[in-house]
C-alpha positions in Angstrom: 0.0 0.0 0.0 1.3 3.4 -0.9 1.6 6.3 1.5 -1.2 8.8 1.9 -0.4 12.3 0.7 0.1 14.9 3.4 -3.0 17.1 3.9 -2.5 20.5 2.4 -3.3 23.7 4.3 -5.9 26.1 3.0 -4.6 29.2 1.3 -5.1 32.2 3.6 -7.4 35.0 2.3 -4.6 37.5 2.9 -2.3 35.4 0.6 -4.8 35.7 -2.3 -5.2 39.5 -1.7 -1.4 39.8 -1.6 -1.0 37.9 -4.9 -3.7 40.1 -6.5 -2.1 43.4 -5.2 1.3 42.3 -6.6 -0.3 41.5 -9.9 -1.9 45.0 -9.9 1.5 46.6 -9.1 3.1 44.9 -12.0 0.2 45.7 -14.3 0.3 49.4 -13.4 4.1 49.5 -13.8 3.8 47.8 -17.3 1.1 50.2 -18.5 3.0 53.2 -17.2 6.1 52.0 -19.0 4.2 51.6 -22.2 2.7 55.1 -21.7 6.0 56.7 -21.2 7.8 54.9 -24.0 8.2 56.7 -27.3 7.4 53.5 -29.1 4.4 52.4 -27.1 1.8 54.7 -28.6 -1.6 53.0 -29.0 -2.3 52.2 -32.7 -5.0 54.2 -34.5 -7.8 52.0 -35.8 -7.5 51.6 -39.6 -10.5 52.6 -41.9 -12.1 54.4 -39.0 -14.0 56.9 -41.2 -15.0 54.3 -43.8 -16.6 52.2 -41.2 -18.5 55.2 -39.8 -19.9 55.9 -43.2 -20.8 52.3 -43.8 -22.8 52.3 -40.6 -25.1 55.2 -41.9 -28.1 53.7 -43.6 -30.4 56.7 -43.7 -29.7 60.4 -44.0 -32.3 62.7 -42.4 -33.2 65.7 -44.5 
């Protein structure tokens, strides 16, 4: 017969919050770095005006 596995302790609520807060710190840092970078400008959507005109089905006079 094999050995029984050791019972694992429950993860504390504070550990989950800590993990999430660390994730948020990294995310904020990443977004700030992108924002401050000269190469990280958000891309402008292509054919923006064409899509807007395609959406118009009726012109009110």
